[in-house]
MARBASE-659958 format. One line per field, with one value per atom (N, C-alpha, C): x, y, z; atom name; residue in one letter. Coordinates in steps of 0.001 Angstrom, whole numbers, always signed. Layout:
REM residues N
east	c(X, ...) .
north	c(Y, ...) .
up	c(Z, ...) .
name	c(CA, ...) .
resn	c(A, ...) .
***
This chain:
REM residues 178
east	c(-85511, -85614, -84557, -85017, -84167, -83948, -82737, -82396, -82272, -83131, -83335, -82481, -82014, -81424, -82666, -82990, -84055, -84089, -82993, -82785, -82934, -82269, -82204, -83409, -83806, -84704, -84110, -82750, -82059, -81827, -81825, -81503, -80066, -79868, -78399, -78006, -78852, -78397, -79735, -79467, -80584, -80239, -81121, -81021, -81995, -81576, -82478, -82704, -83946, -84244, -84927, -85141, -85772, -87323, -87842, -89169, -89810, -90990, -91563, -90787, -90616, -90022, -91151, -91172, -92281, -91999, -90627, -90156, -88752, -88400, -87109, -86690, -85310, -84846, -83334, -83072, -81849, -81103, -79895, -79335, -79139, -79059, -78773, -77627, -76594, -75342, -75299, -76274, -76374, -75534, -75011, -74095, -74880, -75887, -76658, -78187, -78500, -79871, -80419, -81506, -82100, -83542, -83738, -85060, -85458, -86731, -87326, -88109, -88015, -88746, -89809, -90608, -91753, -91027, -89852, -89128, -88702, -88914, -88565, -87262, -86439, -85167, -84959, -84095, -83694, -82347, -82403, -81294, -80484, -79165, -78417, -77436, -77494, -76642, -75779, -74646, -73894, -74628, -75204, -76027, -75303, -73973, -73292, -72883, -72594, -72174, -73331, -74202, -75296, -74795, -73617, -72992, -73836, -74398, -74926, -73848, -74337, -73423, -73899, -75180, -75501, -77016, -77436, -78824, -78967, -80008, -80348, -81640, -81690, -82875, -83947, -85174, -86196, -86728, -86936, -87703, -88999, -90015, -91277, -91799, -93035, -93377, -93616, -92546, -92648, -91782, -91974, -91136, -89645, -88716, -87293, -86758, -86016, -85410, -83906, -83133, -81743, -81605, -80525, -80061, -79488, -79441, -78857, -77537, -76768, -75393, -75147, -76222, -76234, -75602, -75274, -74703, -75599, -76856, -77841, -79112, -79819, -81170, -82073, -83284, -84327, -85542, -86281, -87343, -88062, -89204, -89866, -89488, -88982, -88605, -89735, -89692, -90755, -90575, -89530, -89420, -90527, -90791, -91701, -92093, -93160, -93404, -93885, -93929, -94208, -92967, -91919, -90581, -89747, -89079, -88290, -86907, -86308, -84967, -84009, -82997, -81991, -80779, -80219, -79068, -78085, -76725, -75570, -75491, -75507, -75471, -74276, -73110, -71872, -71682, -72249, -72217, -73553, -74679, -75893, -76352, -75627, -76032, -76929, -77769, -78697, -77927, -78236, -77688, -78676, -79885, -80974, -82271, -82964, -84369, -85302, -86325, -87095, -88496, -88651, -89893, -90870, -92175, -93115, -94437, -94564, -95774, -96500, -97772, -98602, -99204, -98986, -99552, -98302, -98575, -97610, -97170, -95790, -95136, -95127, -95783, -95914, -94942, -94590, -93731, -92595, -91419, -90466, -89673, -89143, -88356, -87379, -86387, -85424, -85656, -85346, -85391, -84227, -84222, -83281, -81944, -81772, -80463, -79983, -80881, -80407, -80539, -81036, -81124, -82314, -83370, -84551, -85250, -85916, -86503, -88051, -88895, -90437, -90981, -91823, -92423, -93994, -94756, -96111, -96686, -97664, -98162, -99678, -100051, -101305, -102126, -101278, -102018, -102410, -102402, -102954, -101932, -100711, -99693, -98571, -97875, -96584, -95604, -94575, -93605, -92238, -91769, -90511, -89451, -88318, -87239, -85933, -85097, -83704, -82950, -82419, -81726, -80368, -79729, -78466, -78670, -79658, -79895, -81033, -82006, -83202, -84257, -84103, -85075, -86284, -87492, -88663, -88840, -88989, -89011, -90490, -91385, -92817, -93706, -94946, -96024, -97057, -97261, -98392, -99647, -100813, -101970, -103267, -103308, -104516, -105345, -104771, -105567, -106399, -107463, -108383, -108196, -107233, -106852, -105553, -105214, -103948, -103354, -102086, -101271, -100316, -100294, -99394, -98582, -98453, -97731, -97057, -95839, -95083, -93825, -93743, -92569, -92200, -90852, -90483, -90372, -90566, -90344, -88908, -88434, -86967, -86190, -86672, -85876, -86083, -86892, -86959, -87986, -88549, -89431, -90780, -91278, -92649, -92544, -93596, -93853, -95311, -95439, -96688, -97177, -98338, -98806, -100174, -100334, -101597, -102052, -103543, -103926, -105259, -105713, -106960, -108211, -108062, -109203, -109446, -108674, -108812, -108292, -107449, -106928, -105362, -105003, -103489, -103317, -102303, -101991, -100553, -100427, -99037, -98651, -97597, -97072, -95898, -95874, -94561, -93562, -92445, -91340, -90245, -90375, -89088, -88817, -89881, -89543, -88697, -88756, -88045, -86715, -86171, -84840, -83876, -84312, -83287, -82471) .
north	c(-19460, -17905, -17414, -16383, -15797, -14391, -13897, -12417, -11798, -10738, -10133, -8792, -8327, -6998, -6081, -5165, -4336, -3365, -3106, -2202, -2937, -4049, -4789, -5822, -6368, -7445, -8834, -8781, -10193, -10799, -12136, -12924, -12983, -12651, -12581, -13702, -14206, -15426, -16307, -17578, -18400, -19312, -19184, -19782, -21045, -22258, -23352, -23793, -23622, -24215, -25545, -25957, -27263, -27527, -26505, -26577, -24990, -24882, -23537, -22744, -21494, -20547, -19642, -19667, -18903, -17481, -17305, -15856, -15803, -14620, -14238, -12872, -12719, -11523, -11320, -10096, -9715, -8941, -9197, -8536, -7069, -6181, -4644, -4481, -5212, -4911, -5537, -6341, -6924, -8330, -8652, -9888, -11247, -11270, -12476, -12415, -13642, -13765, -14907, -14868, -15916, -16335, -17591, -18075, -19181, -19095, -20109, -21017, -22374, -23216, -24045, -24698, -25539, -26833, -27104, -28355, -28033, -26727, -26536, -25982, -25548, -25111, -23553, -22901, -21541, -21697, -21352, -21303, -20041, -19921, -18712, -18867, -17760, -17752, -16510, -16513, -15428, -14687, -13557, -12876, -12498, -12231, -11749, -12923, -14147, -15282, -16261, -16335, -17384, -18625, -18617, -19822, -20158, -21313, -21697, -21493, -20959, -20900, -21766, -21972, -22722, -23010, -24153, -24414, -24374, -23554, -23573, -24418, -25559, -26367, -25667, -26205, -25843, -24476, -24158, -22932, -23218, -22184, -22351, -21195, -21298, -20269, -18883, -18423, -17033, -16035, -14828, -13728, -13865, -13431, -13494, -12076, -11789, -10360, -10503, -9619, -9542, -8386, -8434, -7295, -6242, -4999, -3913, -4092, -4783, -5149, -6355, -6975, -8205, -9444, -9364, -10461, -11551, -11097, -12042, -12115, -13318, -13415, -13905, -13353, -13768, -14302, -15295, -16072, -16861, -17322, -18336, -19682, -20608, -21903, -22900, -23957, -24893, -25927, -25790, -26586, -26131, -24765, -24135, -22676, -22797, -21633, -20442, -20573, -19541, -18838, -19343, -18843, -18184, -17118, -16292, -16870, -17333, -17846, -16661, -16407, -15382, -16160, -16326, -17001, -16200, -16630, -15959, -16429, -15395, -15671, -16552, -16240, -16986, -18515, -18728, -19989, -20838, -20133, -20865, -21255, -20858, -21237, -20304, -20729, -19854, -19037, -17700, -16773, -16398, -16386, -16092, -16901, -17382, -17773, -17068, -16363, -15359, -16079, -16407, -17178, -16240, -16458, -15537, -15560, -15751, -15877, -17023, -17122, -18352, -18617, -17894, -18156, -18157, -18586, -18541, -17282, -17106, -15778, -15772, -14662, -14489, -13485, -12585, -11476, -11195, -10789, -10279, -9172, -8186, -7090, -6649, -6037, -5308, -3930, -3184, -1720, -1290, -67, +430, +503, +592, +623, -786, -1756, -3047, -3451, -2584, -2781, -3621, -3618, -4208, -5076, -6106, -7021, -6982, -6924, -6848, -8138, -8886, -10090, -9963, -10216, -10267, -11634, -11904, -13328, -13509, -14614, -15065, -15013, -14805, -14635, -13212, -12356, -11022, -10026, -10317, -9532, -9261, -8148, -7815, -7712, -8410, -8230, -7674, -6706, -6026, -6585, -7005, -7623, -6911, -6929, -6459, -7420, -6877, -7783, -8270, -7708, -8204, -9245, -9050, -9936, -10941, -10548, -11379, -11119, -10172, -9745, -9069, -9502, -8843, -7425, -6396, -5042, -4631, -5083, -4734, -5676, -5794, -6581, -5421, -5410, -4531, -5292, -4909, -5710, -4965, -4271, -3520, -4012, -5224, -5835, -6913, -7170, -8354, -9399, -10221, -11413, -11357, -12127, -12304, -11062, -10975, -9834, -10320, -9881, -10472, -9398, -8193, -7092, -6305, -6126, -5196, -4589, -3289, -2569, -1377, -1077, +17, +1275, +2409, +3568, +3648, +4259, +4288, +4854, +5830, +6421, +5743, +4609, +3755, +4346, +5504, +6159, +5499, +4824, +4261, +2921, +2068, +788, +589, +200, +37, -1509, -1665, -3080, -3205, -4431, -4700, -5923, -6158, -7446, -7825, -9027, -9645, -8860, -8177, -7310, -6089, -5842, -4904, -3493, -3446, -2189, -2137, -962, -723, +196, -55, +725, +1256, +2440, +3122, +3330, +2763, +2809, +3571, +4340, +5173, +4112, +4169, +3171, +3950, +5252, +6080, +5496, +5225, +4792, +3371, +2708, +1457, +1521, +2657, +2779, +3217, +3626, +4093, +2828) .
up	c(+23075, +23142, +22137, +21527, +20519, +20872, +20715, +20893, +19373, +19227, +18065, +18042, +16965, +16856, +16645, +17451, +17413, +16222, +15653, +14493, +13200, +13042, +11750, +11738, +12955, +12851, +12764, +12740, +12488, +13843, +13740, +14911, +15317, +16588, +17009, +17663, +18664, +19511, +19648, +19919, +20233, +21411, +22402, +23720, +23760, +23862, +23858, +25276, +25735, +27113, +27075, +25971, +25718, +26172, +26608, +27145, +27119, +27631, +27791, +28808, +28503, +29504, +30141, +31274, +32092, +32453, +32635, +32910, +32479, +31912, +31591, +32193, +32374, +32914, +32411, +32098, +31726, +33005, +33262, +34351, +34002, +34994, +34747, +33974, +34130, +33476, +32086, +31636, +30511, +30302, +31286, +31291, +31277, +32037, +32325, +31609, +31260, +30799, +31604, +32325, +33140, +32543, +32586, +32105, +32986, +33491, +34378, +33422, +33618, +32703, +33304, +32456, +32821, +33477, +33282, +33938, +35350, +35843, +37240, +37405, +36383, +36552, +36106, +36734, +36338, +35597, +34217, +33487, +33380, +33416, +33350, +32258, +31260, +30126, +30220, +29513, +29309, +28014, +28303, +27402, +26137, +26187, +25077, +24051, +24617, +23892, +23491, +24457, +24542, +25037, +25682, +26293, +27697, +27771, +29142, +30350, +31440, +32580, +33675, +33948, +35078, +35090, +35675, +35918, +37540, +37956, +39285, +39351, +40221, +40310, +41135, +41202, +42061, +41881, +40601, +40093, +39998, +40334, +40053, +38929, +38657, +37642, +38101, +38782, +39307, +38404, +38644, +37957, +38546, +37768, +38158, +38323, +39226, +39350, +39678, +38951, +39299, +40209, +41065, +41936, +41047, +41647, +40757, +40359, +41215, +40831, +40021, +39556, +38721, +39333, +40659, +41358, +42050, +42024, +42701, +41848, +41881, +41263, +42286, +42338, +43176, +42491, +43030, +42450, +43472, +43252, +44240, +43738, +44648, +44298, +44430, +43755, +43729, +44868, +45694, +46964, +47871, +47742, +48504, +47770, +47018, +46163, +47093, +48363, +49364, +49815, +49382, +49769, +48496, +48911, +47792, +47961, +46864, +46931, +46269, +46808, +46348, +46109, +44854, +44585, +44096, +44283, +43709, +42226, +41376, +39944, +39525, +40041, +39606, +40009, +41269, +41797, +41750, +41703, +41688, +43139, +44098, +45485, +46074, +47024, +47774, +48646, +48670, +49560, +50639, +50335, +51134, +50801, +51841, +51609, +52453, +51789, +52435, +52646, +53969, +54291, +55112, +54794, +55503, +54828, +53552, +52732, +53013, +53036, +53166, +51748, +50898, +49370, +48430, +47327, +46216, +45934, +45721, +45407, +43832, +43421, +41921, +41425, +42083, +41518, +42600, +42202, +42981, +42343, +43047, +42473, +43561, +42938, +43831, +43744, +44788, +44857, +43965, +43281, +42419, +43023, +44375, +45084, +45504, +45274, +45536, +47128, +47824, +49484, +49875, +49015, +49452, +48341, +48795, +47752, +48226, +47115, +47385, +46792, +47546, +47062, +47042, +45919, +45912, +45770, +46699, +46863, +46685, +46553, +46454, +47740, +48808, +50104, +50351, +49348, +49418, +50188, +50217, +50981, +49979, +50275, +49680, +50838, +50771, +51846, +51210, +52163, +51720, +52719, +52138, +52796, +52689, +53615, +53658, +52657, +51633, +50675, +51143, +52041, +52610, +53673, +54578, +55753, +55569, +54747, +54500, +55617, +56423, +57397, +56834, +57381, +56792, +57424, +56576, +56981, +57042, +56340, +56548, +55654, +56030, +55190, +54846, +53488, +52968, +52773, +53298, +53347, +53026, +51876, +51614, +50398, +49824, +48663, +49134, +48400, +48711, +47793, +47976, +47004, +46557, +45515, +45062, +44501, +44811, +44307, +43407, +41947, +41113, +40424, +40931, +40359, +41550, +41348, +42374, +41694, +41953, +41290, +42216, +42341, +42981, +41884, +42257, +41415, +41175, +40114, +39873, +40818, +41663, +42776, +44149, +44167, +45151, +46408, +46071, +47235, +47319, +46237, +46308, +45726, +46219, +45607, +45076, +43803, +43191, +43294, +43615, +43633, +42869, +42329, +41634, +41981, +41929, +42296, +41626, +42050, +41414, +41807, +42883, +43265, +42431, +41345, +40343, +40735, +41758, +42218, +42163, +42102, +41945, +43323, +44037, +45192, +45151, +45653, +45617, +47135, +47584, +48878, +48990, +50187, +50585, +50929, +50238, +50596, +51332, +51579, +52046, +53566, +54430, +55699, +55829, +54703, +54560, +54108, +53672, +53139, +54231, +55342, +56377, +57071) .
name	c(N, CA, C, N, CA, C, N, CA, C, N, CA, C, N, CA, C, N, CA, C, N, CA, C, N, CA, C, N, CA, C, N, CA, C, N, CA, C, N, CA, C, N, CA, C, N, CA, C, N, CA, C, N, CA, C, N, CA, C, N, CA, C, N, CA, C, N, CA, C, N, CA, C, N, CA, C, N, CA, C, N, CA, C, N, CA, C, N, CA, C, N, CA, C, N, CA, C, N, CA, C, N, CA, C, N, CA, C, N, CA, C, N, CA, C, N, CA, C, N, CA, C, N, CA, C, N, CA, C, N, CA, C, N, CA, C, N, CA, C, N, CA, C, N, CA, C, N, CA, C, N, CA, C, N, CA, C, N, CA, C, N, CA, C, N, CA, C, N, CA, C, N, CA, C, N, CA, C, N, CA, C, N, CA, C, N, CA, C, N, CA, C, N, CA, C, N, CA, C, N, CA, C, N, CA, C, N, CA, C, N, CA, C, N, CA, C, N, CA, C, N, CA, C, N, CA, C, N, CA, C, N, CA, C, N, CA, C, N, CA, C, N, CA, C, N, CA, C, N, CA, C, N, CA, C, N, CA, C, N, CA, C, N, CA, C, N, CA, C, N, CA, C, N, CA, C, N, CA, C, N, CA, C, N, CA, C, N, CA, C, N, CA, C, N, CA, C, N, CA, C, N, CA, C, N, CA, C, N, CA, C, N, CA, C, N, CA, C, N, CA, C, N, CA, C, N, CA, C, N, CA, C, N, CA, C, N, CA, C, N, CA, C, N, CA, C, N, CA, C, N, CA, C, N, CA, C, N, CA, C, N, CA, C, N, CA, C, N, CA, C, N, CA, C, N, CA, C, N, CA, C, N, CA, C, N, CA, C, N, CA, C, N, CA, C, N, CA, C, N, CA, C, N, CA, C, N, CA, C, N, CA, C, N, CA, C, N, CA, C, N, CA, C, N, CA, C, N, CA, C, N, CA, C, N, CA, C, N, CA, C, N, CA, C, N, CA, C, N, CA, C, N, CA, C, N, CA, C, N, CA, C, N, CA, C, N, CA, C, N, CA, C, N, CA, C, N, CA, C, N, CA, C, N, CA, C, N, CA, C, N, CA, C, N, CA, C, N, CA, C, N, CA, C, N, CA, C, N, CA, C, N, CA, C, N, CA, C, N, CA, C, N, CA, C, N, CA, C, N, CA, C, N, CA, C, N, CA, C, N, CA, C, N, CA, C, N, CA, C, N, CA, C, N, CA, C, N, CA, C, N, CA, C, N, CA, C, N, CA, C, N, CA, C, N, CA, C, N, CA, C, N, CA, C, N, CA, C, N, CA, C, N, CA, C, N, CA, C, N, CA, C, N, CA, C, N, CA, C, N, CA, C, N, CA, C, N, CA, C, N, CA, C) .
resn	c(M, M, M, I, I, I, V, V, V, W, W, W, D, D, D, A, A, A, I, I, I, T, T, T, G, G, G, Q, Q, Q, E, E, E, R, R, R, L, L, L, N, N, N, F, F, F, D, D, D, V, V, V, G, G, G, T, T, T, S, S, S, A, A, A, Y, Y, Y, S, S, S, V, V, V, A, A, A, L, L, L, S, S, S, P, P, P, D, D, D, G, G, G, K, K, K, W, W, W, L, L, L, A, A, A, A, A, A, G, G, G, T, T, T, A, A, A, K, K, K, G, G, G, N, N, N, L, L, L, H, H, H, I, I, I, W, W, W, N, N, N, A, A, A, A, A, A, T, T, T, G, G, G, Q, Q, Q, P, P, P, E, E, E, R, R, R, I, I, I, I, I, I, P, P, P, K, K, K, Y, Y, Y, T, T, T, R, R, R, S, S, S, H, H, H, I, I, I, A, A, A, F, F, F, S, S, S, S, S, S, D, D, D, S, S, S, Q, Q, Q, R, R, R, V, V, V, A, A, A, F, F, F, A, A, A, G, G, G, N, N, N, D, D, D, S, S, S, A, A, A, T, T, T, H, H, H, V, V, V, R, R, R, V, V, V, C, C, C, D, D, D, V, V, V, T, T, T, T, T, T, G, G, G, K, K, K, D, D, D, V, V, V, L, L, L, V, V, V, L, L, L, K, K, K, G, G, G, H, H, H, S, S, S, G, G, G, I, I, I, V, V, V, W, W, W, R, R, R, V, V, V, C, C, C, Y, Y, Y, S, S, S, P, P, P, D, D, D, G, G, G, T, T, T, R, R, R, I, I, I, A, A, A, S, S, S, A, A, A, S, S, S, G, G, G, D, D, D, G, G, G, T, T, T, V, V, V, K, K, K, V, V, V, W, W, W, D, D, D, A, A, A, S, S, S, T, T, T, G, G, G, S, S, S, E, E, E, L, L, L, V, V, V, T, T, T, L, L, L, R, R, R, E, E, E, H, H, H, N, N, N, G, G, G, L, L, L, I, I, I, D, D, D, A, A, A, V, V, V, S, S, S, F, F, F, R, R, R, P, P, P, D, D, D, G, G, G, K, K, K, Q, Q, Q, I, I, I, A, A, A, T, T, T, G, G, G, G, G, G, S, S, S, D, D, D, G, G, G, T, T, T, I, I, I, K, K, K, I, I, I, W, W, W, D, D, D, A, A, A, T, T, T, P, P, P, L, L, L, S, S, S, D, D, D) .
***
């Protein structure tokens, strides 16, 4: 992976993952770059220097999401692609394991305030979790088939989902923020 200067078009940094990268994410504070690879690992680098910081094993080909404070990273683990793993970025240790989907988790995202995590699955559901306790807050079930897109509105008041059924749904998330 190469970081390019958007103004000059010059290469700034080169991150070697040694294989295909399936998903990448830059932390909100710009400190960390994460990439999930075909070899089943999540690599974390210092985004300013390009220095590798750690490798977190058991990553699957899912989306990667950083918490709003850049301290945690969420993804589906290949030990069970139906679970969402939430790891501490500095230690690489699991903080939460969110269990409840019966299909592969394809996308994860944090709410803008960092208090909730949404996970979209091949089981046709989106689950919203409390990001500090890991408790399931709600399951959204209006799609017919795989859901592979989920995102919070920037103010956290709505969640958008999209799936293989060709629909996009908008959900009211305000009851979930109390």
